C-alpha positions as CSV (number, residue, x, y, z in Angstrom):
1,M,8.7,2.2,-20.2
2,S,5.1,3.6,-20.2
3,S,2.2,2.6,-22.4
4,S,-1.2,4.0,-23.1
5,L,-4.5,2.7,-21.8
6,N,-7.8,4.0,-23.3
7,L,-10.5,4.2,-20.7
8,S,-14.2,4.8,-21.1
9,L,-16.0,6.4,-18.1
10,T,-19.6,7.3,-17.5
11,S,-20.3,11.1,-17.3
12,E,-20.6,10.8,-13.6
13,L,-17.2,9.2,-13.2
14,R,-15.5,11.6,-15.6
15,N,-17.0,14.6,-13.8
16,Y,-15.6,13.2,-10.5
17,V,-12.1,12.7,-12.0
18,D,-12.2,16.2,-13.4
19,S,-13.2,17.5,-10.0
20,R,-10.1,15.9,-8.5
21,T,-7.7,17.3,-11.0
22,G,-6.6,20.6,-12.3
23,D,-4.9,23.8,-11.1
24,S,-6.5,23.9,-7.6
25,S,-6.1,20.1,-7.0
26,L,-3.5,17.8,-5.7
27,Y,-3.3,16.1,-9.2
28,A,-2.5,18.1,-12.3
29,T,-4.0,15.6,-14.8
30,P,-6.5,12.7,-14.8
31,S,-3.6,10.4,-15.7
32,E,-1.7,11.4,-12.6
33,Y,-4.8,10.9,-10.4
34,L,-5.5,7.4,-11.9
35,R,-1.9,6.3,-11.5
36,D,-2.0,7.3,-7.9
37,L,-5.3,5.4,-7.3
38,I,-3.7,2.3,-8.9
39,R,-0.6,2.6,-6.7
40,H,-2.7,2.8,-3.6
41,D,-4.8,-0.2,-4.7
42,M,-1.6,-2.2,-5.3
43,E,-0.4,-1.3,-1.7
44,S,-3.7,-2.3,-0.3
45,Q,-3.6,-5.6,-2.1
46,E,-0.1,-6.2,-0.8
47,T,-1.3,-5.6,2.8
48,V,-4.3,-8.0,2.4
49,T,-1.9,-10.7,1.0
50,H,0.4,-10.3,4.0
51,V,-2.5,-10.6,6.4
52,L,-3.9,-13.6,4.7
53,N,-0.5,-15.2,4.7
54,G,-0.2,-14.5,8.4
55,L,-3.5,-16.0,9.1
56,D,-2.5,-19.1,7.2
57,D,0.7,-19.3,9.2
58,I,-1.3,-19.2,12.5
59,K,-3.8,-21.8,11.2
60,H,-0.9,-24.2,10.4
61,G,1.0,-23.5,13.7
62,R,3.8,-21.5,12.1
63,F,4.5,-18.7,14.5
64,S,7.3,-17.3,16.6
65,E,7.5,-16.9,20.3
66,Q,9.4,-13.6,19.7
67,S,7.6,-10.3,19.9
68,I,7.5,-8.0,16.9
69,L,9.9,-5.7,18.7
70,D,12.4,-8.6,19.1
71,I,12.2,-9.5,15.4
72,A,12.5,-5.8,14.3
73,T,15.7,-5.3,16.4
74,E,17.4,-8.5,15.2
75,D,20.7,-7.8,13.3
């Protein structure tokens, strides 16, 4: 299910979005461009959360003697 979001941009930001969209661009519409930016931001935040959780594990002595390759090849 999709929903609408109204967004106000400065002229500078709108011009930039317009320059990233259109026939000769990767994104056909501003909406497509903004959705992709949000998806990338969500992925980045997920990575940061994983790193912070890993640091917390190390801080509290929660770690494995196995290598990443050992863990990845476990069945």
